[in-house]
Structure formats: structure tokens, C-alpha cells
DSSP file (Angstrom, degrees, kcal/mol; ACC not computed):
  #  RESIDUE AA STRUCTURE BP1 BP2  ACC     N-H-->O    O-->H-N    N-H-->O    O-->H-N    TCO  KAPPA ALPHA  PHI   PSI    X-CA   Y-CA   Z-CA
    1    1 A M              0   0    0      0, 0.0    22,-0.2     0, 0.0     2,-0.1   0.000 360.0 360.0 360.0 134.8   97.7  104.5   88.7
    2    2 A G        -     0   0    0     20,-2.6     2,-0.1     1,-0.2    22,-0.0  -0.343 360.0 -76.5 -93.7-179.1  100.9  102.5   88.4
    3    3 A N        -     0   0    0     -2,-0.1    19,-0.5     1,-0.1     2,-0.4  -0.444  48.9-104.7 -75.7 152.4  101.4   98.8   88.9
    4    4 A V  E     -A   21   0A   0     65,-0.1     2,-0.6    17,-0.1    17,-0.2  -0.667  33.4-152.8 -76.5 128.7  101.6   97.3   92.4
    5    5 A V  E     +A   20   0A   0     15,-2.9    15,-2.0    -2,-0.4     2,-0.4  -0.927  18.1 178.2-107.7 117.9  105.3   96.6   93.2
    6    6 A L  E     -A   19   0A   0     -2,-0.6    13,-0.2    13,-0.2    61,-0.1  -0.954  19.2-163.7-121.8 139.8  105.7   93.8   95.8
    7    7 A K  E     -A   18   0A   0     11,-2.7    11,-1.1    -2,-0.4     2,-0.2  -0.911  19.7-152.4-119.9 101.8  108.9   92.3   97.1
    8    8 A P  E     -A   17   0A   0      0, 0.0     2,-0.4     0, 0.0     9,-0.2  -0.520   9.1-167.0 -78.0 140.1  108.2   88.9   98.8
    9    9 A E  E     -A   16   0A   0      7,-2.8     7,-3.0    -2,-0.2     2,-0.5  -0.989  10.4-149.8-121.3 134.9  110.4   87.6  101.6
   10   10 A I  E     +A   15   0A   0     -2,-0.4     2,-0.3     5,-0.2     5,-0.2  -0.911  21.4 165.2-112.7 127.9  110.0   84.0  102.7
   11   11 A E  E >   -A   14   0A   0      3,-2.5     3,-2.0    -2,-0.5     2,-0.3  -0.764  58.7 -56.0-123.1 174.7  110.7   82.7  106.1
   12   12 A K  T 3  S-     0   0    0      1,-0.3    48,-0.2    -2,-0.3     3,-0.1  -0.367 123.5 -16.6 -57.4 114.5  109.7   79.4  107.7
   13   13 A N  T 3  S+     0   0    0     46,-2.6    43,-1.7    -2,-0.3     2,-0.4   0.572 121.6  99.7  64.7  13.3  105.9   79.2  107.2
   14   14 A L  E <   -AB  11  55A   0     -3,-2.0    -3,-2.5    41,-0.2     2,-0.5  -0.993  51.6-165.3-133.6 136.7  105.6   83.0  106.5
   15   15 A L  E     -AB  10  54A   0     39,-2.6    39,-2.6    -2,-0.4     2,-0.6  -0.983  15.2-167.8-114.6 119.0  105.3   85.0  103.3
   16   16 A I  E     -AB   9  53A   0     -7,-3.0    -7,-2.8    -2,-0.5     2,-0.5  -0.935   0.7-166.0-112.5 120.6  106.0   88.7  104.0
   17   17 A N  E     +AB   8  52A   0     35,-2.8    35,-2.2    -2,-0.6     2,-0.4  -0.906  10.4 173.2-108.1 130.8  105.2   91.2  101.2
   18   18 A Q  E     +AB   7  51A   0    -11,-1.1   -11,-2.7    -2,-0.5     2,-0.3  -0.999  26.1 104.2-132.0 138.8  106.4   94.7  101.2
   19   19 A G  E     -AB   6  50A   0     31,-2.5    31,-2.6    -2,-0.4     2,-0.3  -0.915  47.0-109.2-177.7-155.7  105.9   97.1   98.4
   20   20 A Y  E     -AB   5  49A   0    -15,-2.0   -15,-2.9    29,-0.3     2,-0.4  -0.977   4.3-141.7-158.5 166.8  104.0  100.1   97.1
   21   21 A L  E     -AB   4  48A   0     27,-1.8    27,-3.2    -2,-0.3     2,-0.5  -0.993  20.2-139.9-136.7 127.7  101.5  101.5   94.7
   22   22 A K  E     - B   0  47A   0    -19,-0.5   -20,-2.6    -2,-0.4     2,-0.3  -0.774  24.8-179.9 -91.2 131.4  101.8  104.8   92.9
   23   23 A L  E     - B   0  46A   0     23,-2.9    23,-3.1    -2,-0.5     2,-0.6  -0.951  22.9-144.9-127.1 148.2   98.6  106.9   92.6
   24   24 A K  E     - B   0  45A   0     -2,-0.3     2,-0.4    21,-0.2    21,-0.2  -0.962  19.5-160.7-112.7 115.9   97.9  110.2   91.0
   25   25 A L  E     - B   0  44A   0     19,-3.3    19,-2.7    -2,-0.6     2,-0.5  -0.802   3.5-164.5 -98.3 134.5   95.2  112.1   92.9
   26   26 A I  E     - B   0  43A   0     -2,-0.4     2,-0.5    17,-0.2    17,-0.2  -0.980   3.5-162.0-121.3 123.3   93.4  115.0   91.3
   27   27 A F  E     - B   0  42A   0     15,-3.9    15,-2.6    -2,-0.5     2,-0.4  -0.916   2.9-163.1-109.0 124.6   91.4  117.4   93.4
   28   28 A N  E     - B   0  41A   0     -2,-0.5    13,-0.2    13,-0.2     3,-0.1  -0.881  17.3-134.4-105.2 136.9   88.8  119.6   91.9
   29   29 A D        -     0   0    0     11,-2.7    -2,-0.0    -2,-0.4     0, 0.0  -0.814  12.9-163.1 -89.0 111.7   87.4  122.7   93.7
   30   30 A P  S    S+     0   0    0      0, 0.0    -1,-0.2     0, 0.0    10,-0.0   0.765  86.5  37.2 -68.8 -22.4   83.6  122.5   93.2
   31   31 A C  S    S-     0   0    0     -3,-0.1    -3,-0.0     9,-0.0     0, 0.0  -0.703  83.5-158.1-128.4  80.4   83.3  126.2   94.2
   32   32 A P        -     0   0    0      0, 0.0     8,-0.1     0, 0.0     4,-0.1  -0.293  24.3-114.7 -60.6 141.6   86.2  128.1   92.7
   33   33 A S        -     0   0    0      6,-0.2     5,-0.1     2,-0.1    -4,-0.0  -0.187  21.3-109.3 -72.6 168.0   86.8  131.4   94.6
   34   34 A S  S    S+     0   0    0      3,-0.0     2,-0.4     2,-0.0    -1,-0.1   0.654  92.8 101.0 -72.0 -14.1   86.4  134.7   93.0
   35   35 A C    >   -     0   0    0      1,-0.2     3,-1.1     2,-0.1    -2,-0.1  -0.603  66.2-151.6 -74.8 124.6   90.2  135.1   93.1
   36   36 A S  T 3  S+     0   0    0     -2,-0.4    -1,-0.2     1,-0.2    -2,-0.0   0.714  92.3  61.9 -71.2 -19.3   91.5  134.4   89.6
   37   37 A A  T 3  S+     0   0    0      2,-0.1    -1,-0.2    -3,-0.0     2,-0.1   0.645  81.4 102.6 -81.1 -13.8   94.9  133.3   91.0
   38   38 A A  S <  S-     0   0    0     -3,-1.1     2,-0.3    -5,-0.1     0, 0.0  -0.446  75.9-120.6 -72.4 142.3   93.2  130.4   92.9
   39   39 A R        -     0   0    0      1,-0.1    -6,-0.2    -2,-0.1     3,-0.1  -0.607  16.9-164.8 -83.0 140.2   93.6  127.0   91.4
   40   40 A S  S    S+     0   0    0     -2,-0.3   -11,-2.7     1,-0.2     2,-0.4   0.583  79.4  36.2 -96.1 -12.4   90.5  125.0   90.4
   41   41 A K  E     -B   28   0A   0    -13,-0.2     2,-0.4     2,-0.0    -1,-0.2  -0.994  61.5-176.5-144.2 133.7   92.4  121.8   90.1
   42   42 A I  E     -B   27   0A   0    -15,-2.6   -15,-3.9    -2,-0.4     2,-0.4  -0.995   6.8-167.7-128.1 133.9   95.4  120.3   92.0
   43   43 A S  E     +B   26   0A   0     -2,-0.4     2,-0.4   -17,-0.2   -17,-0.2  -0.972   6.9 177.4-124.3 141.6   97.1  117.0   91.2
   44   44 A R  E     -B   25   0A   0    -19,-2.7   -19,-3.3    -2,-0.4     2,-0.5  -0.998  24.2-136.7-139.7 140.6   99.6  115.1   93.3
   45   45 A E  E     -B   24   0A   0     -2,-0.4     2,-0.3   -21,-0.2   -21,-0.2  -0.868  29.7-175.5 -95.1 129.0  101.4  111.8   92.9
   46   46 A V  E     -B   23   0A   0    -23,-3.1   -23,-2.9    -2,-0.5     2,-0.6  -0.902  21.7-138.5-124.5 153.5  101.4  109.7   96.1
   47   47 A I  E     -B   22   0A   0     -2,-0.3   -25,-0.2   -25,-0.2    -2,-0.0  -0.957  14.7-156.9-112.8 119.6  103.0  106.4   97.0
   48   48 A V  E     -B   21   0A   0    -27,-3.2   -27,-1.8    -2,-0.6     2,-0.1  -0.857  16.6-134.9 -97.3 117.4  100.8  104.1   99.0
   49   49 A P  E     -B   20   0A   0      0, 0.0     2,-0.4     0, 0.0   -29,-0.3  -0.435  17.2-157.6 -72.3 147.3  102.9  101.6  101.0
   50   50 A V  E     +B   19   0A   0    -31,-2.6   -31,-2.5   -45,-0.2     2,-0.3  -0.989  17.8 164.5-126.4 132.2  101.8   97.9  101.0
   51   51 A Q  E     +B   18   0A   0     -2,-0.4     2,-0.3   -33,-0.2   -33,-0.2  -0.976   2.2 163.8-148.1 135.6  102.6   95.3  103.6
   52   52 A S  E     -B   17   0A   0    -35,-2.2   -35,-2.8    -2,-0.3     2,-0.4  -0.992  20.6-154.6-148.1 152.7  101.1   91.9  104.3
   53   53 A V  E     -B   16   0A   0     -2,-0.3     2,-0.4   -37,-0.2   -37,-0.2  -0.997  13.5-170.5-129.8 126.6  102.1   88.8  106.3
   54   54 A H  E     -B   15   0A   0    -39,-2.6   -39,-2.6    -2,-0.4     2,-0.7  -0.969  16.9-142.7-121.1 129.7  100.7   85.4  105.3
   55   55 A K  E     +B   14   0A   0     -2,-0.4     2,-0.5   -41,-0.2   -41,-0.2  -0.831  26.2 175.3 -90.2 117.2  101.0   82.2  107.4
   56   56 A I    >   -     0   0    0    -43,-1.7     3,-1.6    -2,-0.7   -43,-0.1  -0.967  28.7-126.6-127.7 113.0  101.5   79.3  104.9
   57   57 A D  T 3  S+     0   0    0     -2,-0.5     3,-0.1     1,-0.2   -44,-0.0  -0.279  90.4  11.7 -59.7 141.8  102.2   75.9  106.4
   58   58 A N  T 3  S+     0   0    0      1,-0.2     2,-0.3   -46,-0.0    -1,-0.2   0.559  85.1 149.3  67.9  13.0  105.3   74.1  105.1
   59   59 A L    <   -     0   0    0     -3,-1.6   -46,-2.6     2,-0.0    -1,-0.2  -0.629  29.0-161.7 -75.7 132.5  106.6   77.2  103.3
   60   60 A C    >   -     0   0    0     -2,-0.3     3,-2.0   -48,-0.2   -48,-0.1  -0.849  29.2-116.8-117.4 151.9  110.4   77.1  103.2
   61   61 A P  T 3  S+     0   0    0      0, 0.0   -51,-0.2     0, 0.0    -1,-0.1   0.742 113.9  56.9 -58.4 -24.4  112.9   79.9  102.6
   62   62 A D  T 3  S+     0   0    0      2,-0.1    43,-0.3    43,-0.0    -3,-0.0   0.497  83.9 110.5 -86.8  -2.9  114.2   78.2   99.4
   63   63 A D    <   -     0   0    0     -3,-2.0     2,-0.4    41,-0.1    41,-0.2  -0.287  67.2-125.8 -69.1 157.7  110.7   78.1   97.8
   64   64 A H  E     -C  103   0B   0     39,-3.2    39,-2.7     2,-0.0     2,-0.5  -0.889  21.5-159.7-106.9 136.3  109.9   80.3   94.8
   65   65 A V  E     -C  102   0B   0     -2,-0.4     2,-0.4    37,-0.2    37,-0.2  -0.963   9.4-174.7-121.0 129.9  106.9   82.7   94.9
   66   66 A Q  E     -C  101   0B   0     35,-2.4    35,-2.2    -2,-0.5     2,-0.4  -0.981  12.5-164.8-117.9 135.2  105.1   84.2   91.9
   67   67 A E  E     -C  100   0B   0     -2,-0.4     2,-0.6    33,-0.2    33,-0.2  -0.966  15.3-163.1-126.2 136.4  102.4   86.7   92.5
   68   68 A K  E     -C   99   0B   0     31,-2.3    31,-2.5    -2,-0.4     2,-0.4  -0.975  20.7-163.8-115.0 116.6   99.7   88.1   90.3
   69   69 A V  E     -C   98   0B   0     -2,-0.6     2,-0.4    29,-0.2    29,-0.2  -0.845  11.7-179.7-110.3 135.4   98.3   91.3   91.8
   70   70 A K  E     -C   97   0B   0     27,-2.4    27,-3.2    -2,-0.4     2,-0.6  -0.999  28.0-128.2-132.9 132.4   95.0   93.0   90.9
   71   71 A V  E     +C   96   0B   0     -2,-0.4    25,-0.2    25,-0.2     3,-0.1  -0.712  26.4 179.0 -79.8 118.7   93.6   96.2   92.4
   72   72 A K  E     -     0   0B   0     23,-2.8     2,-0.3    -2,-0.6    24,-0.2   0.833  62.3  -7.0 -89.3 -37.3   90.0   95.4   93.5
   73   73 A A  E     -C   95   0B   0     22,-1.5    22,-2.8     2,-0.0     2,-0.4  -0.991  49.8-158.0-159.8 149.7   89.0   98.8   95.0
   74   74 A I  E     -C   94   0B   0     -2,-0.3     2,-0.4    20,-0.2    20,-0.2  -0.999  12.5-170.8-131.3 130.3   90.4  102.2   95.9
   75   75 A S  E     -C   93   0B   0     18,-3.1    18,-3.1    -2,-0.4     2,-0.5  -0.984   1.8-172.7-123.4 129.4   88.7  104.4   98.4
   76   76 A V  E     +C   92   0B   0     -2,-0.4     2,-0.4    16,-0.2    16,-0.2  -0.987   8.8 176.8-123.6 127.4   89.8  108.0   99.0
   77   77 A R  E     -C   91   0B   0     14,-2.4    14,-3.1    -2,-0.5     2,-0.4  -0.993  19.5-143.0-133.9 136.2   88.2  109.9  101.9
   78   78 A G  E     -C   90   0B   0     -2,-0.4    12,-0.2    12,-0.2    -2,-0.0  -0.821  13.2-170.0 -99.0 136.4   88.9  113.4  103.2
   79   79 A V  E     -C   89   0B   0     10,-3.4    10,-3.5    -2,-0.4     3,-0.0  -0.993  28.0-115.8-125.5 125.5   88.9  114.2  106.9
   80   80 A P  E     -C   88   0B   0      0, 0.0     2,-0.4     0, 0.0     8,-0.2  -0.315  29.7-117.3 -61.4 139.4   89.0  117.9  108.0
   81   81 A D        -     0   0    0      6,-2.6     6,-0.2     3,-0.5     3,-0.1  -0.639  16.4-146.6 -76.2 128.5   92.1  118.8  110.0
   82   82 A S  S    S+     0   0    0     -2,-0.4     3,-0.2     1,-0.2    -1,-0.1   0.786  95.7  47.8 -69.9 -26.3   91.1  119.7  113.6
   83   83 A A  S    S+     0   0    0      1,-0.3     2,-0.4     2,-0.0    -1,-0.2   0.775 120.5  31.9 -85.2 -26.9   93.9  122.3  113.9
   84   84 A N    >   -     0   0    0      3,-0.2     3,-1.6    -3,-0.1    -3,-0.5  -0.948  60.8-161.5-137.6 113.3   93.4  124.1  110.6
   85   85 A C  T 3  S+     0   0    0     -2,-0.4    -1,-0.1     1,-0.3    -3,-0.1   0.633  92.9  59.8 -71.8 -11.5   90.0  124.4  109.0
   86   86 A Q  T 3  S+     0   0    0     -6,-0.1     2,-0.4     2,-0.0    -1,-0.3   0.482  97.7  73.9 -89.6  -3.7   91.6  125.1  105.6
   87   87 A K    <   -     0   0    0     -3,-1.6    -6,-2.6    -6,-0.2     2,-0.4  -0.883  60.1-165.1-118.4 142.6   93.4  121.8  105.5
   88   88 A W  E     -C   80   0B   0     -2,-0.4     2,-0.4    -8,-0.2    -3,-0.0  -0.960  13.5-140.5-123.4 142.8   92.1  118.2  105.0
   89   89 A N  E     -C   79   0B   0    -10,-3.5   -10,-3.4    -2,-0.4     2,-0.5  -0.805  19.8-141.6 -96.2 144.8   93.8  114.9  105.7
   90   90 A I  E     -C   78   0B   0     -2,-0.4     2,-0.5   -12,-0.2   -12,-0.2  -0.922   8.6-160.5-113.9 130.5   93.3  112.2  103.1
   91   91 A I  E     -C   77   0B   0    -14,-3.1   -14,-2.4    -2,-0.5     2,-0.5  -0.949  10.2-166.2-108.5 122.2   92.8  108.5  103.9
   92   92 A I  E     -C   76   0B   0     -2,-0.5     2,-0.5   -16,-0.2   -16,-0.2  -0.938   4.3-173.1-112.8 125.8   93.5  106.1  101.0
   93   93 A K  E     -C   75   0B   0    -18,-3.1   -18,-3.1    -2,-0.5     2,-0.5  -0.980   1.5-172.3-120.7 125.9   92.4  102.5  101.2
   94   94 A V  E     -C   74   0B   0     -2,-0.5     2,-0.6   -20,-0.2   -20,-0.2  -0.973   8.9-157.6-120.3 128.1   93.5  100.0   98.5
   95   95 A I  E     -C   73   0B   0    -22,-2.8   -23,-2.8    -2,-0.5   -22,-1.5  -0.927  15.9-167.4-106.3 122.6   92.1   96.5   98.4
   96   96 A L  E     -C   71   0B   0     -2,-0.6     2,-0.5   -25,-0.2   -25,-0.2  -0.836  16.8-149.9-110.6 144.9   94.3   94.1   96.5
   97   97 A E  E     -C   70   0B   0    -27,-3.2   -27,-2.4    -2,-0.3     2,-0.5  -0.974  21.2-170.9-109.1 122.2   93.6   90.6   95.2
   98   98 A V  E     -C   69   0B   0     -2,-0.5     2,-0.5   -29,-0.2   -29,-0.2  -0.960   9.9-163.3-120.5 123.7   96.8   88.5   95.2
   99   99 A K  E     -C   68   0B   0    -31,-2.5   -31,-2.3    -2,-0.5     2,-0.4  -0.917  16.0-154.6-105.0 130.4   97.1   85.1   93.6
  100  100 A L  E     -C   67   0B   0     -2,-0.5     2,-0.4   -33,-0.2   -33,-0.2  -0.820  17.8-171.2-109.4 142.1  100.1   83.0   94.6
  101  101 A V  E     -C   66   0B   0    -35,-2.2   -35,-2.4    -2,-0.4     2,-0.5  -0.980  13.7-170.8-125.1 117.7  102.0   80.3   92.9
  102  102 A I  E     +C   65   0B   0     -2,-0.4     2,-0.3   -37,-0.2   -37,-0.2  -0.935   7.8 179.1-112.0 126.7  104.5   78.7   95.2
  103  103 A S  E     -C   64   0B   0    -39,-2.7   -39,-3.2    -2,-0.5     2,-0.4  -0.896  12.6-162.1-127.8 157.7  107.0   76.2   93.8
  104  104 A R        -     0   0    0     -2,-0.3     2,-0.5   -41,-0.2   -41,-0.1  -1.000  16.2-134.4-139.5 134.9  109.8   74.2   95.1
  105  105 A E        +     0   0    0     -2,-0.4     2,-0.4   -43,-0.3   -43,-0.0  -0.770  30.5 170.7 -90.2 130.8  112.7   72.5   93.3
  106  106 A E        -     0   0    0     -2,-0.5     2,-0.5     2,-0.0    -2,-0.0  -0.999  30.7-129.8-139.1 140.5  113.4   68.9   94.4
  107  107 A L        -     0   0    0     -2,-0.4     2,-0.5     2,-0.0    -2,-0.0  -0.784  25.4-168.4 -88.4 128.4  115.7   66.3   92.9
  108  108 A V        -     0   0    0     -2,-0.5     2,-0.5     2,-0.0    -2,-0.0  -0.976  15.6-138.2-121.2 127.2  114.0   63.0   92.4
  109  109 A S        -     0   0    0     -2,-0.5    -2,-0.0     1,-0.0     0, 0.0  -0.735  16.1-162.7 -85.5 124.5  116.0   59.9   91.5
  110  110 A V        -     0   0    0     -2,-0.5     2,-0.1    20,-0.0    -2,-0.0  -0.938  18.3-130.0-108.9 120.7  114.3   57.8   88.8
  111  111 A P        -     0   0    0      0, 0.0     2,-0.4     0, 0.0    19,-0.2  -0.401   9.6-136.2 -72.9 145.0  115.5   54.2   88.6
  112  112 A I        +     0   0    0     17,-2.7     2,-0.3    -2,-0.1    19,-0.2  -0.852  34.2 178.8 -96.4 134.2  116.6   52.7   85.3
  113  113 A I    >   +     0   0    0     -2,-0.4     3,-1.2    17,-0.2     2,-0.1  -0.805  30.9   9.4-133.2 170.1  115.2   49.2   84.8
  114  114 A G  T >  S-     0   0    0     -2,-0.3     3,-1.7     1,-0.2     4,-0.2  -0.326 119.4  -0.6  70.2-136.8  115.1   46.2   82.5
  115  115 A D  T 3> S+     0   0    0      1,-0.3     4,-0.5     2,-0.1     3,-0.5   0.642 123.3  69.2 -66.9 -15.4  117.2   46.1   79.3
  116  116 A H  H <> S+     0   0    0     -3,-1.2     4,-3.0     1,-0.2    -1,-0.3   0.526  72.0  93.8 -81.7  -3.5  118.7   49.5   80.0
  117  117 A E  H <> S+     0   0    0     -3,-1.7     4,-2.0     1,-0.2    -1,-0.2   0.915  87.4  42.7 -57.0 -48.5  120.7   48.2   83.0
  118  118 A K  H  > S+     0   0    0     -3,-0.5     4,-1.6     1,-0.2    -1,-0.2   0.909 116.3  47.9 -67.8 -41.5  123.9   47.4   81.0
  119  119 A K  H  X S+     0   0    0     -4,-0.5     4,-2.5     1,-0.2    -1,-0.2   0.896 110.0  54.4 -63.8 -38.9  123.7   50.7   79.0
  120  120 A C  H  X S+     0   0    0     -4,-3.0     4,-2.3     1,-0.2     6,-0.3   0.913 105.4  51.5 -61.4 -44.3  123.1   52.6   82.2
  121  121 A K  H  <>S+     0   0    0     -4,-2.0     5,-2.3     1,-0.2    -1,-0.2   0.864 112.0  47.8 -63.7 -34.6  126.2   51.2   83.9
  122  122 A K  H ><5S+     0   0    0     -4,-1.6     3,-0.7     1,-0.2    -2,-0.2   0.919 117.9  39.8 -70.5 -42.6  128.2   52.3   80.9
  123  123 A H  H 3<5S+     0   0    0     -4,-2.5    -2,-0.2     1,-0.2    -1,-0.2   0.707 116.8  48.1 -82.1 -20.2  126.8   55.8   80.7
  124  124 A H  T ><5S-     0   0    0     -4,-2.3     3,-1.6    -5,-0.2    -1,-0.2  -0.078 114.6-102.1-115.7  34.9  126.7   56.5   84.5
  125  125 A C  T < 5S-     0   0    0     -3,-0.7    -3,-0.2     1,-0.3    -4,-0.1   0.786  78.8 -53.9  56.4  33.6  130.1   55.4   85.5
  126  126 A G  T 3 <S+     0   0    0     -5,-2.3    -1,-0.3    -6,-0.3     2,-0.2   0.566  88.3 152.2  85.7   7.6  129.1   52.0   86.9
  127  127 A Y    <   -     0   0    0     -3,-1.6     2,-1.1    -7,-0.3    -1,-0.3  -0.507  49.2-123.9 -71.5 142.0  126.4   53.2   89.4
  128  128 A D        +     0   0    0     -2,-0.2     2,-0.3     1,-0.1    -1,-0.1  -0.744  39.0 168.5 -87.7  97.2  123.7   50.6   90.0
  129  129 A N        +     0   0    0     -2,-1.1   -17,-2.7   -12,-0.2     2,-0.3  -0.377  39.4  97.4-104.6  51.9  120.5   52.5   89.0
  130  130 A Y        -     0   0    0     -2,-0.3     2,-0.3   -19,-0.2   -17,-0.2  -0.943  66.1-117.7-138.4 161.1  118.0   49.7   89.0
  131  131 A L        -     0   0    0     -2,-0.3    -2,-0.1   -19,-0.2     5,-0.0  -0.698  26.9-113.5 -98.5 148.2  115.4   48.2   91.3
  132  132 A E     >  -     0   0    0     -2,-0.3     4,-2.4     1,-0.1     3,-0.4  -0.417  42.3-100.9 -68.2 155.9  115.3   44.7   92.7
  133  133 A P  H  > S+     0   0    0      0, 0.0     4,-1.6     0, 0.0    -1,-0.1   0.851 121.8  47.5 -52.7 -42.7  112.3   42.7   91.4
  134  134 A E  H  > S+     0   0    0      1,-0.2     4,-1.2     2,-0.2     5,-0.1   0.872 113.9  47.3 -70.3 -34.0  110.1   43.1   94.5
  135  135 A A  H  > S+     0   0    0     -3,-0.4     4,-2.3     1,-0.2    -1,-0.2   0.835 106.3  59.9 -71.6 -32.0  110.8   46.9   94.5
  136  136 A M  H  X S+     0   0    0     -4,-2.4     4,-2.8     1,-0.2    -2,-0.2   0.896 101.4  53.2 -62.1 -41.0  110.0   47.0   90.8
  137  137 A T  H  X S+     0   0    0     -4,-1.6     4,-2.3     1,-0.2    -1,-0.2   0.912 109.9  47.8 -61.5 -42.3  106.5   45.7   91.4
  138  138 A E  H  X S+     0   0    0     -4,-1.2     4,-2.1     2,-0.2    -1,-0.2   0.895 111.9  50.5 -63.7 -39.8  105.9   48.5   93.9
  139  139 A F  H  X S+     0   0    0     -4,-2.3     4,-2.3     2,-0.2    -2,-0.2   0.913 110.0  49.3 -65.8 -42.9  107.3   51.0   91.5
  140  140 A E  H  X S+     0   0    0     -4,-2.8     4,-2.4     2,-0.2    -2,-0.2   0.902 110.3  51.3 -62.3 -41.3  105.0   49.8   88.7
  141  141 A N  H  X S+     0   0    0     -4,-2.3     4,-2.2     1,-0.2    -1,-0.2   0.895 109.4  50.8 -61.4 -39.6  102.0   50.0   91.0
  142  142 A F  H  X S+     0   0    0     -4,-2.1     4,-1.8     2,-0.2    -2,-0.2   0.916 109.4  49.8 -64.2 -43.3  103.0   53.5   91.9
  143  143 A L  H  X>S+     0   0    0     -4,-2.3     5,-2.9     1,-0.2     4,-0.5   0.898 110.3  50.5 -62.8 -40.3  103.2   54.5   88.2
  144  144 A E  H ><5S+     0   0    0     -4,-2.4     3,-1.0     1,-0.2    -1,-0.2   0.900 107.3  54.6 -62.9 -39.9   99.8   52.9   87.6
  145  145 A F  H 3<5S+     0   0    0     -4,-2.2    -1,-0.2     1,-0.3    -2,-0.2   0.879 108.7  48.5 -59.9 -38.5   98.4   55.0   90.5
  146  146 A L  H 3<5S-     0   0    0     -4,-1.8    -1,-0.3    -5,-0.1    -2,-0.2   0.554 122.8-107.7 -78.6  -8.0   99.8   58.1   88.8
  147  147 A G  T <<5S+     0   0    0     -3,-1.0    -3,-0.2    -4,-0.5     2,-0.2   0.565  73.3 139.6  92.4   8.9   98.2   57.1   85.5
  148  148 A E      < -     0   0    0     -5,-2.9     2,-0.4    -6,-0.2    -1,-0.3  -0.542  47.9-131.1 -83.2 152.2  101.4   56.2   83.8
  149  149 A T        -     0   0    0     -2,-0.2     2,-0.3    -3,-0.1    -1,-0.0  -0.836  16.3-131.2-102.9 143.6  101.6   53.1   81.6
  150  150 A K              0   0    0     -2,-0.4   -10,-0.0     1,-0.1     0, 0.0  -0.673 360.0 360.0 -93.2 150.6  104.4   50.6   82.0
  151  151 A N              0   0    0     -2,-0.3    -1,-0.1     0, 0.0    -2,-0.0   0.458 360.0 360.0 -77.2 360.0  106.4   49.4   79.0
């Protein structure tokens, strides 16, 4: 068995996975015929297509998706062909466990405050990157909420 190969495509609120899994099937003849030319074992490599669609609220096309795929079960069943009694059709069922990590890049502006104001203006071409006193109190409260300590 090879690794599961998935190619995720992201649309608004949808994750679409398309891919495949390579399997090697080995068939043993439990009752080999008396003919010495008959094979007692046949092996074939097959490619099992994989497709899934997941509805994920707030998923955006620019998001990044990482997937960890694990094969949980494989079931192979033979069904006699109704037209030819010497031929069997094979049904392959693969159950996958997929763990997703979805990330999004966002730029967040962090204000520079206090004694760094003058240095900031020199290093950032004169932009005013500081908070007014009442906004600073709200910012400090927010940092405390996040567990950050203020200087």
C-alpha cells in the first residue's frame, strides 16, 4: 500500500479533496487446477480514487490547509459477474481518518507606546504608531485578558 495522495482545493466555505491511494492486490487460488500452466497467485496494482467535500464555515480561498491522513480500514469484496461465471468484480472500500490544520495569514498592527515613541518616529519614517492614553488603557486591559504582562 502506498501513501494517500490528496490535493486540497479551497473555495468559500468548502474544502474539496481529490486524490488517490495505490494498492497491490494479491489473489490466491485456494483450489489450483490440475493444469500446471494455471497460476496459483495473481497480483495487480490498482489505484483507488479518493474524493471528499467538507463544508467548513468561514473557510476562505487564501487559507492554508495541512492534512494528516491515516488509513483506518480497507475492505475488499468479490462479486460474481452475472454475464461471465469465470469473472469476478472487486469492490474496494477504504476508510480514511483525516486531521486538518487550517491556518490564515493576517497582518496585525501592534502599536508602539511610551518611551519608544521618539525612536519609533525616527525608525519608521515619521509614522505615529502610538495610542492615545484612553486607548492605551483598553490595550493594557486586552493584554491582561490574553495573559500578557505590561511593562
